N, C-alpha and C positions, 0 to 999 in steps of 0.2 A: 358416461365417462368421456372426457376429452381426450382424443388421440391425435398426435401431431404427425403429418406427412413429412418424410424426410427427403422427398425428391426436391432438388434445389430449384427447379423452375415451376414448381406447383404454385399457381396464383392464389389458392385458398387452402392452406395446409391444415387448418384447424377442422377437425371432424368430431362430431358428437354421436355417441352410440349409447342410448339409454339402457340397453340390454346389458352392457358391460358393467353397469352399476351393481349388478347382482354378481357376488363373488364366485358362485358356482359356474355361471355362464362365462365369466372372465377366464376362469381356469381351463375351460374345456372348449372354448371357441376355436375353430380350426383356422380361420383367418379373417381379417377385415381389410377392406380396400378403401383407399381415399375416394371419396364421393366425387372429387373434382378431377383427379388425373389417373385414378386406378392403381396407384402404387400400393403394394402390399404394406400393411401398417405393423403387423406383428412380426418383428425381425427375428429370423432364425426360429420362428414359431414360438419365441419365448419373451422377448423384450418389447415393451410397449412404450413408445415415446409419448410423452405428455406435454412437453413444451420445449422450445428452442432456448438454449442458454447462451449461445453465441455463434457467430459465423465470421469466417475469415477468408482469405484469398485461396486457401487450399483445403478448407474443410469447415465442418460445423459440429457443434456439441449439443446434445439433447438430454434433458433429464428424462429417465425412463423408470418403468417399474418391471422387476423380474417376477413374472407370474409363476415360475416354478420353484419359488422359495416360500416357506410357511407364511412369512409376513409381507410377501410381495415387496421385498426391499427395493429402495431407490438405488439407482445406478446412473452412470454417465455413459451415453453412447456417442462415441466420436465417429463421424463420417469422413472419410477421405475422398476428395474430389480431384482427380487428376486434371491438370490443366490442358485444354486443347483436345483434339481427337487422336487417341492412341491407337496404334495398330495392335493386332492380336499378340505379336511378339512382345511389344512394350507392356501390354496388360499382363502378360505372363511374368515378365520380369518384375512388375510392380507387385504382383501377388506374392512371388518368392520373397522379395524384400519385406513385404507387409508381414508375412509369417515369421521371417527371421527377427524383425523388430519386435513382433508380439512376443516371441520367445524370451527376448532380452528384457522386455518390460515385466513379464511374468516372473522372471528370476529375481529382479532387483525389488520388485514390489513385495514379493513374498519373504524376502530377506531383510527388508528395512521397513519399519513401521511408520516412517515419515514419508514414504512414497506410496501413492494409491495402488492398491492391488488391481492386477488385471484379471478379469472374470472370463472374457471370451474374445475371440476374433473370427471374422467370417466374411465372405463376399456375398452380395445379393445380386442376382441377375434378373432383370425385369424387361418387360416389353417397352421399347422406346416409343417416341411420339410418332414416328413413321412406321408404316406397315413393314414387317420383317426385320425391323431394327431392334437390337438389344442394347441395354445400358447395364453397365456393371458398377457396383458400389462396394466399397470396402468399409468395414466397421470394427472398431474396438469398443469393448465394454469394460468400463473401470469403475472402481469404488468411488462412490459419491461422498465428497467431503462437505458436510453441512457447516458453512461458516461464511467468512468473507476473506477475499484476498487483500494483500497489503495495499494495493492501489485503492480499493474501496475504503479501507480504514483511513488511508491518508486523506481522502476527500471528506470523510465524515468527521475526523476528529483534529485534523491539522497535523503539524509536523511532530516527529517522534523525539523523545528525549535521548540522551546519550545512553543511559542504562537500557532503554528499550531497543535501540538499534544494536547494542552489544549482544542482547539476547538473540535478535534475528541473525546477526552475523554468526554467532556461535552455533546456533542450531542449523543453519543452512550449510555452514562449513562442515559440520558433522556429516550431513548427507552427501556433500560433494567429495569428502574423503572416501566415503563408501563407494560412490559410483566411479570415481577416478581410478580406484584400485581394481575396478572392473573393466578398465579401458573404455569408459563411456565419457563423452564430453557432452554436457547439456546443451550448450550453445545458445540458450534463449532465456537466461536468467533476467527477471525484471519483477517489479512488485506485483503485477497481475499473475504471475506464475508462482507466487508463494501464498499459500492459503493458511488461515488460522481457524481451526474448528471451534465449536461451542466450548470445548473444555480447554482452549488455550494452546493446543498442540500446533506446531507449525509443520506444513507439508510442502515439499518441492513438486510442482506439477509440470506436465507438458514435456515429457522427454521425447516425444515426437516422432512417431513413425512418418508423418507427413514430411518432416524436414529431410530425413534420409531418403525417402522415395523421390522426392522432388529433386534432390542433388543428383541422384543416379540417373534419373530420366532425362534431365536437361543438361547435364554436364557442367553446371555452374554451382559453385558453393555459395553464391551471394544471393540467390533468389529464394526468399522464404526461409533462410537459415537463421536470421537474427532479427532483432528488433532494433530500429534506427535510434541512435543515441546511447545504447547499452553495450554494443558489440565493440571489441577492440579492433585496432587497425588491421591486424592480420586476417581477421574474420571478414571485414568489409571488403578487403581486397581479394577475397576468394582464396586466400592461401591456407596453409596448414594451421589447425587450432590445436591448442595445448590445455592442460589443466589450468594454466595461468590465464587462459582466455575466459574461463568461467570466473576466475577470481576477479578479473577486471569488471565483468558485467555486475558481479555481486557488489563490488565497491560503488559502482555507479548507482546501483539500487539503493545502497545505504545512504549515499549523500542526497538522493532525492527524498528519502524519508526524513532526514535530518532538516532539510531546507524547505520542503514542500514546494519545490520548483522543478519545472521540466528539465530533463537532462540537457536539452539544447540551450537552456538559459545559463547553465553552469559551465559550458565549454566555450573557451575563448579561441575561436578559429584563427585570429591574428597571431597569438602567441603560441598556439597549439598546446595549451595548457588547460587544465581544470581550475576554475576559479570559484570554489565552493565555500571556502572557509570565512568569506566575508558575510555569508548569509546565515551562519549559525555559530554557536559557541561550543566547542568540545575541548576535551583535554588534549594537549600537545601530543601525547603518545598515541591516542586514537587517531589523530590527524596524520601522524607519521605512518601508521599501518595503512590507512586508506590511500595515502598518497603513493605509497610503494605499490599498492595493488593496482593503482591507476596509471602506472608508467606506460608510455606508448610502446616501448620495446618490450616483447614478451620475456626476454631473458633477464631484464632488470626488475621484474615483479617477483613476488613470492612464487616458488615454483610448485607448491603443494598446499592443499588446505591444512595439512597438519602444521606447516610452518607458520601460518596465520594464527592457528589455534594456540600455538606456543607463544606467539606475540600477545594474544589476548590474555593468556595466563599472567605474563609480566605486567600488562596494563591493569588487570584487576587487583594484583598484589601490590602495585606501586603505592606509595604514600599519598600522592597527589589524588589518586582515584579513590583511595579509601576515605579521604576527607570530604568527599561529595556527599550531600545529604542522602540518607538511605531511602527516602521516599516510601516508607512502610514496606521495604523490600522483604519478601519472604525468603525461606531457605533456598539456596541456589541449587540447580540441577547439574549433575555431573556429566561431562562428555569424556568418553574413554578415547584417548588418543594413543594409538599404538606407538610404543617406543618412548612414551613420556608419561608423567604422572597425570592422573585425572584432571581435567581442566574445569573449573567451575565457572558457569555462566548464569547470570541472573535470570530468573524467570520473569514473567510478565509483571510489570510493576505499574502502579498508578502514579502518573506524573502531573506536575502542575501544568496546566494547559497554557498555551500561548495566548497573548492578548491580541484580539483582533483590532483593526483600525477604529471601529465604532466604539469598542470598549476604552481604548486609549483616549479618544476625544470626549466621551462622556465622563470618563474620570477626570480629565483636565477641566471640563466645565464645572464638575462638583467641586474640585479643589479651589478654583477661582472664586465661585460663588460663596462657598462656605469660608474661604480665607477672608473675603471681604466683610461677611457678617461678623466674624470673630474679631477682626481688626477694629471695626466700628464699635462693637460692644466693649472691647478693652479700653478704647480711647475714651468712651463714655465713663468708665470707671476710674481710670488712673490719670486722665487729662495730659498724658505724655505720649507724644507720637512715637518716640524711640522705644519706650518701654512697650507700648501697645504692638509695635511692629515686631519687636524681638519675641515677645511671648506668642503672638499669633503665627509667627513663622515657625517656632518650635512646635506648636500644636499642629500646624498644617503639615509639618514634616512627619509627624507621627501618623497622620491620616493618610498621607501618600504612601508611607511604608506599609500601612495596613492594606492599602489597595493592591500593592505589589505582591504581598503574601495571600491575597484573596480572603483576607479576614473581612473585608468590606466589599460588597458587590450587590448589583441589582437594587433591591428595595432599600438597602442601607443607604445607598447614595441619595435617595429621596427622603428617607425618614429623618436622617441627621440634620440636614439643612432646614427641613420644615420644623423640627423641634427648636432649633437655633433661632429661627425667625420668629417663632411663636413667643419664645422667652423675651426677645428684644421688643416685640410688639406690645406685650403686657407689662413691660418694665421701661417706661420712657426714659429713665436715667441711662439706660443702655444705648439710646439712640444718638448720643453725642450731639443733642440739640439740632439734629439735621432733619427731623421729621421722617416718618415711616416711608413715605413715597421716595424721598431721597436715598434712604437706606437701601430700598429695593433697586432703585436705578444704579447706584454704585456697585452693588453686589453682582447685578446682572452684567454690568459693563466689566467687572473683574473676571467673571466667568468667560465671557466672550474673548476678552484679551488673552485669557489663559489657553483658550481653544486655538486661537490664531497663532500664538507663539509656539504651542506644541506642534501644530501642523507645519509651521515653518521649519522648526528644528528637525522634525521627522523627514521633511523633504530634503533638507540639507544633508542629513545623514545618509539617505538613500543614494543621493547624487555622489557623495564622497565615496560610499561603498562601491558604486559602479566604476568610478575613476580609478581608485586605488586597488 
């Protein structure tokens, strides 16, 4: 069995113990130690880290197995690494804060099924690298969510549709409404902290003992408390945070999902404004909701998650929103909003994928080449340039429309011109007395011209989008 050492400075953290492949031995082993640095590997005598999930400036996360459960369930072990050398008094303060934060995480996790449950918290004291020196590490053990976070989803499948971000917005607002009523401010909402499990349920992660401990020990609210680009001005300046601070970060998360652009690319420092609407196409009412959440002044934003949920209710019930394609949308899920009627938010829907640059250029080449073949064939039949161009233009428009709807893609773009060319080749009357080689040259030239014009117009559009 592979066991991962959690000591931060360990040069070779992977350890292999063949005897732990035996379940009986795994359950009864007293302890195992890292073969490189001597760190105890079975944490609290129970949790066995198997691999590192991630590491940041103030901690690390490990996938682990709980050997005291019947199925040895997977869990996440989060390790807190205090920055610098702390005195005994500071470590005592850190431990007290760690315990208090763990209590809060246990409470909210047990009361809300979209927040991972807390299973355990404990310190581990080990011998240091120098004789007589001791090192102390703090650990939290939380429920493991098997799935992908939204940052990973964004990279894998591209920008989200409006209906998909409305789902994300509604689900996370529901969680924020719960935690804000517990006087908890998340302070680090971003795509990587929103997880979707294999069944499609969304979770809000990382409520962060690390953040509160770091703040208390260093006396600064800006170190490790937020993620650059997502935090509102009051959080960046180290001032007081509010529920609307989380709403600001959630809005930034939504616009990055809509545009598939980094937050830094969407904020104009010269005008101190978010310039995101040029990069996507959403309903005016959703844009209005997001722009209010993105206000620089905290008092000009929505003041609660419930207010935004009420705005979503209006959006979903508005005629303009109802006219949008349903995209095979299943029955909505209800969000209970205290003081208001239940709000309906769409569940996960399948959306039409965005076209990549390669797809656009391939489509342009297909359209030009196929249009050239059709025009030559029609001219060979009717002997009239005007009639041939008119009919070929109509046919080409239908083909382009079929591409935008993804009725034609991939092999269709090869099969259709191949069949058209074969028909022209075997019926010389369709060659317009040009000869088959000339037909090929003219059609290829039409395809290349189409690609060039498409690239030019795409470049002009992007330049105008940046300027305007």
